[in-house]
Gaussian input, Z-matrix of N, CA and C with variables (Angstrom, degrees):
# hf/3-21g

backbone

0 1
 N
 C     1     B1
 C     2     B2     1     A1
 N     3     B3     2     A2     1     D1
 C     4     B4     3     A3     2     D2
 C     5     B5     4     A4     3     D3
 N     6     B6     5     A5     4     D4
 C     7     B7     6     A6     5     D5
 C     8     B8     7     A7     6     D6
 N     9     B9     8     A8     7     D7
 C    10    B10     9     A9     8     D8
 C    11    B11    10    A10     9     D9
 N    12    B12    11    A11    10    D10
 C    13    B13    12    A12    11    D11
 C    14    B14    13    A13    12    D12
 N    15    B15    14    A14    13    D13
 C    16    B16    15    A15    14    D14
 C    17    B17    16    A16    15    D15
 N    18    B18    17    A17    16    D16
 C    19    B19    18    A18    17    D17
 C    20    B20    19    A19    18    D18
 N    21    B21    20    A20    19    D19
 C    22    B22    21    A21    20    D20
 C    23    B23    22    A22    21    D21
 N    24    B24    23    A23    22    D22
 C    25    B25    24    A24    23    D23
 C    26    B26    25    A25    24    D24
 N    27    B27    26    A26    25    D25
 C    28    B28    27    A27    26    D26
 C    29    B29    28    A28    27    D27
 N    30    B30    29    A29    28    D28
 C    31    B31    30    A30    29    D29
 C    32    B32    31    A31    30    D30
 N    33    B33    32    A32    31    D31
 C    34    B34    33    A33    32    D32
 C    35    B35    34    A34    33    D33
 N    36    B36    35    A35    34    D34
 C    37    B37    36    A36    35    D35
 C    38    B38    37    A37    36    D36
 N    39    B39    38    A38    37    D37
 C    40    B40    39    A39    38    D38
 C    41    B41    40    A40    39    D39
 N    42    B42    41    A41    40    D40
 C    43    B43    42    A42    41    D41
 C    44    B44    43    A43    42    D42
 N    45    B45    44    A44    43    D43
 C    46    B46    45    A45    44    D44
 C    47    B47    46    A46    45    D45
 N    48    B48    47    A47    46    D46
 C    49    B49    48    A48    47    D47
 C    50    B50    49    A49    48    D48
 N    51    B51    50    A50    49    D49
 C    52    B52    51    A51    50    D50
 C    53    B53    52    A52    51    D51
 N    54    B54    53    A53    52    D52
 C    55    B55    54    A54    53    D53
 C    56    B56    55    A55    54    D54
 N    57    B57    56    A56    55    D55
 C    58    B58    57    A57    56    D56
 C    59    B59    58    A58    57    D57
 N    60    B60    59    A59    58    D58
 C    61    B61    60    A60    59    D59
 C    62    B62    61    A61    60    D60
 N    63    B63    62    A62    61    D61
 C    64    B64    63    A63    62    D62
 C    65    B65    64    A64    63    D63
 N    66    B66    65    A65    64    D64
 C    67    B67    66    A66    65    D65
 C    68    B68    67    A67    66    D66
 N    69    B69    68    A68    67    D67
 C    70    B70    69    A69    68    D68
 C    71    B71    70    A70    69    D69
 N    72    B72    71    A71    70    D70
 C    73    B73    72    A72    71    D71
 C    74    B74    73    A73    72    D72
 N    75    B75    74    A74    73    D73
 C    76    B76    75    A75    74    D74
 C    77    B77    76    A76    75    D75
 N    78    B78    77    A77    76    D76
 C    79    B79    78    A78    77    D77
 C    80    B80    79    A79    78    D78
 N    81    B81    80    A80    79    D79
 C    82    B82    81    A81    80    D80
 C    83    B83    82    A82    81    D81
 N    84    B84    83    A83    82    D82
 C    85    B85    84    A84    83    D83
 C    86    B86    85    A85    84    D84
 N    87    B87    86    A86    85    D85
 C    88    B88    87    A87    86    D86
 C    89    B89    88    A88    87    D87
 N    90    B90    89    A89    88    D88
 C    91    B91    90    A90    89    D89
 C    92    B92    91    A91    90    D90
 N    93    B93    92    A92    91    D91
 C    94    B94    93    A93    92    D92
 C    95    B95    94    A94    93    D93
 N    96    B96    95    A95    94    D94
 C    97    B97    96    A96    95    D95
 C    98    B98    97    A97    96    D96
 N    99    B99    98    A98    97    D97
 C   100   B100    99    A99    98    D98
 C   101   B101   100   A100    99    D99
 N   102   B102   101   A101   100   D100
 C   103   B103   102   A102   101   D101
 C   104   B104   103   A103   102   D102
 N   105   B105   104   A104   103   D103
 C   106   B106   105   A105   104   D104
 C   107   B107   106   A106   105   D105
 N   108   B108   107   A107   106   D106
 C   109   B109   108   A108   107   D107
 C   110   B110   109   A109   108   D108
 N   111   B111   110   A110   109   D109
 C   112   B112   111   A111   110   D110
 C   113   B113   112   A112   111   D111
 N   114   B114   113   A113   112   D112
 C   115   B115   114   A114   113   D113
 C   116   B116   115   A115   114   D114
 N   117   B117   116   A116   115   D115
 C   118   B118   117   A117   116   D116
 C   119   B119   118   A118   117   D117
 N   120   B120   119   A119   118   D118
 C   121   B121   120   A120   119   D119
 C   122   B122   121   A121   120   D120
 N   123   B123   122   A122   121   D121
 C   124   B124   123   A123   122   D122
 C   125   B125   124   A124   123   D123
 N   126   B126   125   A125   124   D124
 C   127   B127   126   A126   125   D125
 C   128   B128   127   A127   126   D126
 N   129   B129   128   A128   127   D127
 C   130   B130   129   A129   128   D128
 C   131   B131   130   A130   129   D129
 N   132   B132   131   A131   130   D130
 C   133   B133   132   A132   131   D131
 C   134   B134   133   A133   132   D132
 N   135   B135   134   A134   133   D133
 C   136   B136   135   A135   134   D134
 C   137   B137   136   A136   135   D135
 N   138   B138   137   A137   136   D136
 C   139   B139   138   A138   137   D137
 C   140   B140   139   A139   138   D138
 N   141   B141   140   A140   139   D139
 C   142   B142   141   A141   140   D140
 C   143   B143   142   A142   141   D141
 N   144   B144   143   A143   142   D142
 C   145   B145   144   A144   143   D143
 C   146   B146   145   A145   144   D144
 N   147   B147   146   A146   145   D145
 C   148   B148   147   A147   146   D146
 C   149   B149   148   A148   147   D147
 N   150   B150   149   A149   148   D148
 C   151   B151   150   A150   149   D149
 C   152   B152   151   A151   150   D150
 N   153   B153   152   A152   151   D151
 C   154   B154   153   A153   152   D152
 C   155   B155   154   A154   153   D153
 N   156   B156   155   A155   154   D154
 C   157   B157   156   A156   155   D155
 C   158   B158   157   A157   156   D156
 N   159   B159   158   A158   157   D157
 C   160   B160   159   A159   158   D158
 C   161   B161   160   A160   159   D159
 N   162   B162   161   A161   160   D160
 C   163   B163   162   A162   161   D161
 C   164   B164   163   A163   162   D162
 N   165   B165   164   A164   163   D163
 C   166   B166   165   A165   164   D164
 C   167   B167   166   A166   165   D165
 N   168   B168   167   A167   166   D166
 C   169   B169   168   A168   167   D167
 C   170   B170   169   A169   168   D168
 N   171   B171   170   A170   169   D169
 C   172   B172   171   A171   170   D170
 C   173   B173   172   A172   171   D171
 N   174   B174   173   A173   172   D172
 C   175   B175   174   A174   173   D173
 C   176   B176   175   A175   174   D174
 N   177   B177   176   A176   175   D175
 C   178   B178   177   A177   176   D176
 C   179   B179   178   A178   177   D177
 N   180   B180   179   A179   178   D178
 C   181   B181   180   A180   179   D179
 C   182   B182   181   A181   180   D180
 N   183   B183   182   A182   181   D181
 C   184   B184   183   A183   182   D182
 C   185   B185   184   A184   183   D183
 N   186   B186   185   A185   184   D184
 C   187   B187   186   A186   185   D185
 C   188   B188   187   A187   186   D186
 N   189   B189   188   A188   187   D187
 C   190   B190   189   A189   188   D188
 C   191   B191   190   A190   189   D189
 N   192   B192   191   A191   190   D190
 C   193   B193   192   A192   191   D191
 C   194   B194   193   A193   192   D192
 N   195   B195   194   A194   193   D193
 C   196   B196   195   A195   194   D194
 C   197   B197   196   A196   195   D195
 N   198   B198   197   A197   196   D196
 C   199   B199   198   A198   197   D197
 C   200   B200   199   A199   198   D198
 N   201   B201   200   A200   199   D199
 C   202   B202   201   A201   200   D200
 C   203   B203   202   A202   201   D201
 N   204   B204   203   A203   202   D202
 C   205   B205   204   A204   203   D203
 C   206   B206   205   A205   204   D204
 N   207   B207   206   A206   205   D205
 C   208   B208   207   A207   206   D206
 C   209   B209   208   A208   207   D207
 N   210   B210   209   A209   208   D208
 C   211   B211   210   A210   209   D209
 C   212   B212   211   A211   210   D210
 N   213   B213   212   A212   211   D211
 C   214   B214   213   A213   212   D212
 C   215   B215   214   A214   213   D213
 N   216   B216   215   A215   214   D214
 C   217   B217   216   A216   215   D215
 C   218   B218   217   A217   216   D216
 N   219   B219   218   A218   217   D217
 C   220   B220   219   A219   218   D218
 C   221   B221   220   A220   219   D219
 N   222   B222   221   A221   220   D220
 C   223   B223   222   A222   221   D221
 C   224   B224   223   A223   222   D222
 N   225   B225   224   A224   223   D223
 C   226   B226   225   A225   224   D224
 C   227   B227   226   A226   225   D225
 N   228   B228   227   A227   226   D226
 C   229   B229   228   A228   227   D227
 C   230   B230   229   A229   228   D228
 N   231   B231   230   A230   229   D229
 C   232   B232   231   A231   230   D230
 C   233   B233   232   A232   231   D231
 N   234   B234   233   A233   232   D232
 C   235   B235   234   A234   233   D233
 C   236   B236   235   A235   234   D234
 N   237   B237   236   A236   235   D235
 C   238   B238   237   A237   236   D236
 C   239   B239   238   A238   237   D237
 N   240   B240   239   A239   238   D238
 C   241   B241   240   A240   239   D239
 C   242   B242   241   A241   240   D240
 N   243   B243   242   A242   241   D241
 C   244   B244   243   A243   242   D242
 C   245   B245   244   A244   243   D243

   B1=1.4837
   B2=1.5504
   B3=1.2707
   B4=1.3870
   B5=1.5984
   B6=1.2863
   B7=1.4225
   B8=1.5341
   B9=1.3755
   B10=1.4181
   B11=1.4858
   B12=1.3135
   B13=1.5838
   B14=1.4992
   B15=1.3840
   B16=1.3980
   B17=1.5713
   B18=1.3665
   B19=1.4519
   B20=1.5760
   B21=1.3266
   B22=1.4476
   B23=1.4607
   B24=1.3588
   B25=1.4509
   B26=1.5220
   B27=1.3028
   B28=1.4184
   B29=1.5316
   B30=1.3511
   B31=1.4200
   B32=1.5740
   B33=1.3086
   B34=1.4616
   B35=1.4406
   B36=1.3521
   B37=1.4343
   B38=1.5670
   B39=1.2687
   B40=1.4911
   B41=1.5049
   B42=1.3493
   B43=1.5005
   B44=1.5866
   B45=1.3292
   B46=1.4764
   B47=1.4672
   B48=1.3415
   B49=1.5096
   B50=1.5421
   B51=1.3135
   B52=1.4240
   B53=1.5751
   B54=1.3285
   B55=1.4312
   B56=1.5087
   B57=1.3355
   B58=1.4220
   B59=1.4902
   B60=1.3571
   B61=1.4877
   B62=1.6043
   B63=1.3275
   B64=1.4338
   B65=1.4998
   B66=1.2598
   B67=1.5185
   B68=1.5255
   B69=1.3562
   B70=1.4302
   B71=1.5263
   B72=1.2851
   B73=1.4429
   B74=1.5971
   B75=1.3487
   B76=1.4741
   B77=1.4440
   B78=1.3775
   B79=1.5026
   B80=1.4794
   B81=1.3567
   B82=1.5005
   B83=1.4933
   B84=1.3102
   B85=1.4229
   B86=1.5055
   B87=1.3550
   B88=1.4201
   B89=1.5354
   B90=1.3042
   B91=1.3959
   B92=1.5565
   B93=1.2802
   B94=1.4143
   B95=1.5398
   B96=1.3474
   B97=1.4525
   B98=1.5372
   B99=1.3507
   B100=1.4945
   B101=1.5363
   B102=1.3634
   B103=1.4447
   B104=1.6093
   B105=1.3151
   B106=1.4709
   B107=1.5349
   B108=1.3452
   B109=1.4102
   B110=1.5530
   B111=1.3362
   B112=1.5261
   B113=1.4467
   B114=1.3077
   B115=1.5148
   B116=1.5600
   B117=1.2832
   B118=1.4576
   B119=1.6198
   B120=1.3248
   B121=1.4429
   B122=1.5500
   B123=1.2531
   B124=1.4974
   B125=1.5613
   B126=1.2899
   B127=1.4454
   B128=1.5030
   B129=1.3013
   B130=1.4240
   B131=1.5689
   B132=1.2707
   B133=1.4163
   B134=1.5507
   B135=1.3064
   B136=1.4601
   B137=1.5513
   B138=1.3218
   B139=1.5140
   B140=1.5034
   B141=1.3580
   B142=1.4517
   B143=1.5791
   B144=1.3355
   B145=1.4510
   B146=1.5171
   B147=1.3321
   B148=1.4990
   B149=1.5014
   B150=1.4129
   B151=1.5194
   B152=1.5021
   B153=1.3110
   B154=1.5156
   B155=1.6485
   B156=1.2929
   B157=1.4600
   B158=1.5145
   B159=1.3663
   B160=1.5337
   B161=1.5098
   B162=1.3517
   B163=1.5094
   B164=1.4442
   B165=1.3764
   B166=1.4491
   B167=1.5174
   B168=1.2905
   B169=1.4777
   B170=1.5921
   B171=1.3200
   B172=1.4747
   B173=1.5272
   B174=1.3497
   B175=1.4713
   B176=1.5373
   B177=1.3523
   B178=1.4597
   B179=1.5025
   B180=1.3500
   B181=1.3864
   B182=1.5671
   B183=1.2656
   B184=1.4456
   B185=1.5585
   B186=1.2464
   B187=1.4922
   B188=1.4607
   B189=1.2421
   B190=1.5096
   B191=1.5214
   B192=1.3458
   B193=1.4581
   B194=1.5235
   B195=1.2767
   B196=1.4358
   B197=1.5005
   B198=1.2867
   B199=1.4288
   B200=1.4993
   B201=1.3579
   B202=1.4173
   B203=1.5415
   B204=1.2445
   B205=1.3735
   B206=1.6332
   B207=1.2528
   B208=1.4879
   B209=1.4921
   B210=1.3171
   B211=1.4506
   B212=1.4502
   B213=1.3155
   B214=1.4246
   B215=1.5608
   B216=1.2465
   B217=1.4226
   B218=1.5071
   B219=1.2800
   B220=1.4989
   B221=1.4627
   B222=1.3520
   B223=1.4387
   B224=1.5174
   B225=1.3177
   B226=1.4688
   B227=1.5438
   B228=1.1981
   B229=1.5440
   B230=1.5245
   B231=1.2463
   B232=1.4439
   B233=1.5973
   B234=1.3034
   B235=1.4046
   B236=1.5664
   B237=1.3339
   B238=1.3932
   B239=1.5200
   B240=1.3207
   B241=1.4206
   B242=1.5103
   B243=1.2469
   B244=1.4665
   B245=1.5257
   A1=112.47
   A2=117.01
   A3=121.30
   A4=111.79
   A5=117.87
   A6=120.15
   A7=111.03
   A8=117.85
   A9=122.11
   A10=108.44
   A11=118.19
   A12=122.25
   A13=110.54
   A14=120.38
   A15=120.62
   A16=110.28
   A17=113.37
   A18=119.34
   A19=104.49
   A20=113.45
   A21=122.60
   A22=110.93
   A23=116.53
   A24=121.39
   A25=105.97
   A26=122.14
   A27=122.37
   A28=106.39
   A29=124.52
   A30=125.23
   A31=106.34
   A32=119.59
   A33=121.26
   A34=111.10
   A35=119.57
   A36=122.17
   A37=107.64
   A38=117.23
   A39=118.78
   A40=113.87
   A41=111.90
   A42=118.39
   A43=109.96
   A44=115.98
   A45=123.22
   A46=112.94
   A47=115.96
   A48=121.78
   A49=111.79
   A50=120.57
   A51=125.24
   A52=109.51
   A53=113.60
   A54=112.53
   A55=111.96
   A56=116.55
   A57=119.76
   A58=114.06
   A59=115.29
   A60=119.22
   A61=109.20
   A62=115.28
   A63=115.62
   A64=113.76
   A65=116.76
   A66=121.25
   A67=112.66
   A68=117.17
   A69=118.82
   A70=112.50
   A71=118.61
   A72=120.14
   A73=108.57
   A74=113.51
   A75=115.13
   A76=113.46
   A77=116.38
   A78=119.96
   A79=113.61
   A80=118.28
   A81=124.41
   A82=108.09
   A83=119.78
   A84=125.57
   A85=115.63
   A86=118.21
   A87=123.08
   A88=114.41
   A89=116.97
   A90=119.36
   A91=111.09
   A92=116.72
   A93=123.70
   A94=109.14
   A95=119.81
   A96=121.12
   A97=107.43
   A98=117.39
   A99=124.62
   A100=108.03
   A101=110.92
   A102=116.63
   A103=107.35
   A104=112.24
   A105=118.67
   A106=104.27
   A107=118.24
   A108=122.87
   A109=111.29
   A110=118.04
   A111=119.69
   A112=107.55
   A113=114.85
   A114=124.03
   A115=109.66
   A116=116.09
   A117=118.75
   A118=110.82
   A119=115.74
   A120=116.21
   A121=109.09
   A122=116.32
   A123=118.39
   A124=110.96
   A125=117.38
   A126=121.78
   A127=111.46
   A128=117.48
   A129=119.32
   A130=109.71
   A131=117.52
   A132=121.35
   A133=114.74
   A134=115.89
   A135=123.02
   A136=105.26
   A137=111.52
   A138=116.51
   A139=114.04
   A140=114.22
   A141=119.96
   A142=105.90
   A143=114.67
   A144=118.56
   A145=104.79
   A146=114.82
   A147=124.28
   A148=104.94
   A149=117.74
   A150=124.09
   A151=111.38
   A152=116.30
   A153=119.09
   A154=107.61
   A155=116.28
   A156=120.90
   A157=113.69
   A158=112.33
   A159=116.31
   A160=110.43
   A161=117.10
   A162=116.44
   A163=112.78
   A164=117.58
   A165=119.50
   A166=112.31
   A167=119.66
   A168=125.14
   A169=106.26
   A170=114.91
   A171=119.15
   A172=110.33
   A173=114.96
   A174=119.13
   A175=112.40
   A176=115.29
   A177=116.93
   A178=113.93
   A179=117.41
   A180=120.76
   A181=113.81
   A182=118.14
   A183=124.88
   A184=109.64
   A185=113.98
   A186=115.29
   A187=108.13
   A188=115.15
   A189=120.77
   A190=106.74
   A191=115.30
   A192=123.54
   A193=109.70
   A194=117.81
   A195=119.73
   A196=107.66
   A197=115.30
   A198=121.30
   A199=110.00
   A200=115.67
   A201=121.14
   A202=110.40
   A203=113.79
   A204=121.21
   A205=110.14
   A206=114.73
   A207=114.44
   A208=110.39
   A209=113.94
   A210=118.14
   A211=111.91
   A212=113.39
   A213=121.46
   A214=110.72
   A215=114.68
   A216=117.87
   A217=109.45
   A218=117.22
   A219=120.94
   A220=108.11
   A221=114.33
   A222=115.32
   A223=112.25
   A224=112.31
   A225=114.30
   A226=110.67
   A227=115.33
   A228=123.90
   A229=107.95
   A230=115.53
   A231=121.09
   A232=110.88
   A233=114.08
   A234=117.11
   A235=107.37
   A236=116.93
   A237=117.49
   A238=111.67
   A239=117.56
   A240=119.35
   A241=109.51
   A242=123.74
   A243=121.06
   A244=109.96
   D1=-32.70
   D2=-179.10
   D3=-143.84
   D4=171.97
   D5=-176.88
   D6=-94.40
   D7=-1.10
   D8=178.48
   D9=-73.43
   D10=145.79
   D11=-179.84
   D12=-70.05
   D13=-21.59
   D14=179.47
   D15=-159.41
   D16=169.73
   D17=179.33
   D18=-120.80
   D19=146.59
   D20=167.57
   D21=-82.44
   D22=167.75
   D23=179.95
   D24=-63.78
   D25=-37.45
   D26=-175.44
   D27=-70.65
   D28=-37.84
   D29=-178.12
   D30=-65.18
   D31=-44.93
   D32=178.73
   D33=-60.85
   D34=-41.29
   D35=-177.55
   D36=-65.15
   D37=-39.14
   D38=177.66
   D39=-64.57
   D40=-42.32
   D41=-176.42
   D42=-66.34
   D43=-38.35
   D44=-175.74
   D45=-87.02
   D46=-14.91
   D47=179.88
   D48=76.10
   D49=31.20
   D50=-177.28
   D51=-124.87
   D52=174.30
   D53=177.42
   D54=-86.82
   D55=164.36
   D56=-177.86
   D57=-63.98
   D58=-27.79
   D59=177.65
   D60=-65.19
   D61=-37.32
   D62=177.30
   D63=-64.32
   D64=-40.93
   D65=174.79
   D66=-61.80
   D67=-40.50
   D68=174.71
   D69=-66.08
   D70=-34.00
   D71=179.15
   D72=-67.58
   D73=-41.61
   D74=178.01
   D75=-60.44
   D76=-39.25
   D77=178.19
   D78=-68.56
   D79=-36.71
   D80=179.34
   D81=-67.35
   D82=-41.59
   D83=-178.82
   D84=-73.65
   D85=-13.66
   D86=178.50
   D87=91.59
   D88=0.40
   D89=-176.65
   D90=-74.94
   D91=-28.10
   D92=-175.18
   D93=-122.93
   D94=112.45
   D95=-173.91
   D96=-75.91
   D97=135.36
   D98=177.46
   D99=-143.21
   D100=163.54
   D101=179.38
   D102=-120.99
   D103=137.64
   D104=-178.85
   D105=-89.90
   D106=116.54
   D107=178.31
   D108=-109.21
   D109=25.74
   D110=178.94
   D111=-69.11
   D112=153.98
   D113=-176.81
   D114=-71.84
   D115=-41.03
   D116=-177.60
   D117=-109.29
   D118=131.26
   D119=178.89
   D120=-72.12
   D121=136.49
   D122=-179.71
   D123=93.86
   D124=-9.98
   D125=178.20
   D126=-86.60
   D127=-169.40
   D128=-177.57
   D129=-68.46
   D130=125.76
   D131=-173.95
   D132=-74.45
   D133=139.48
   D134=178.67
   D135=-116.43
   D136=96.67
   D137=-175.92
   D138=-82.71
   D139=137.85
   D140=176.95
   D141=-129.52
   D142=137.50
   D143=-173.55
   D144=-118.10
   D145=129.05
   D146=-179.17
   D147=-76.36
   D148=144.21
   D149=179.42
   D150=-54.46
   D151=-40.28
   D152=-176.03
   D153=-67.18
   D154=-40.56
   D155=176.94
   D156=-60.33
   D157=-41.02
   D158=177.54
   D159=-69.73
   D160=-38.26
   D161=178.08
   D162=-66.05
   D163=-37.43
   D164=177.22
   D165=-68.49
   D166=-35.26
   D167=177.26
   D168=-61.24
   D169=-49.64
   D170=-175.91
   D171=-64.30
   D172=-40.53
   D173=178.96
   D174=-63.99
   D175=-37.15
   D176=178.48
   D177=-72.12
   D178=-29.63
   D179=-178.37
   D180=-89.88
   D181=-5.25
   D182=177.35
   D183=-91.66
   D184=131.07
   D185=176.60
   D186=-129.82
   D187=158.33
   D188=-179.04
   D189=-98.82
   D190=121.83
   D191=176.86
   D192=-73.60
   D193=130.99
   D194=175.53
   D195=-91.88
   D196=138.17
   D197=179.06
   D198=-96.66
   D199=119.47
   D200=-177.97
   D201=-94.86
   D202=126.25
   D203=-179.71
   D204=-92.19
   D205=117.23
   D206=-179.98
   D207=-88.87
   D208=129.69
   D209=175.17
   D210=-103.04
   D211=143.26
   D212=179.97
   D213=-78.87
   D214=140.46
   D215=176.55
   D216=-72.54
   D217=139.02
   D218=174.99
   D219=-76.60
   D220=137.05
   D221=176.64
   D222=-69.45
   D223=131.95
   D224=178.86
   D225=-110.90
   D226=142.20
   D227=177.67
   D228=54.83
   D229=58.33
   D230=176.98
   D231=-85.67
   D232=123.58
   D233=-178.20
   D234=-90.30
   D235=129.74
   D236=177.58
   D237=-103.69
   D238=125.04
   D239=-173.17
   D240=-98.47
   D241=-8.08
   D242=-177.83
   D243=-121.31

């Protein structure tokens, strides 16, 4: 998607059109892969998302809607009065 080596949580939220809290929820649930680049283990996490991981997430969440064509029933045993 971009030439940057990674995305921040804020970048992903802007791209997907959601709040940062929603992106953090996706990371915590394991649906979106991210890397913690914080300086201290156990401290406040600083998540970074690789472009390939974001593309894979979008591909998994995208589905193709099938268009159903409704067919009209043919009238059976129609009586013609005229």
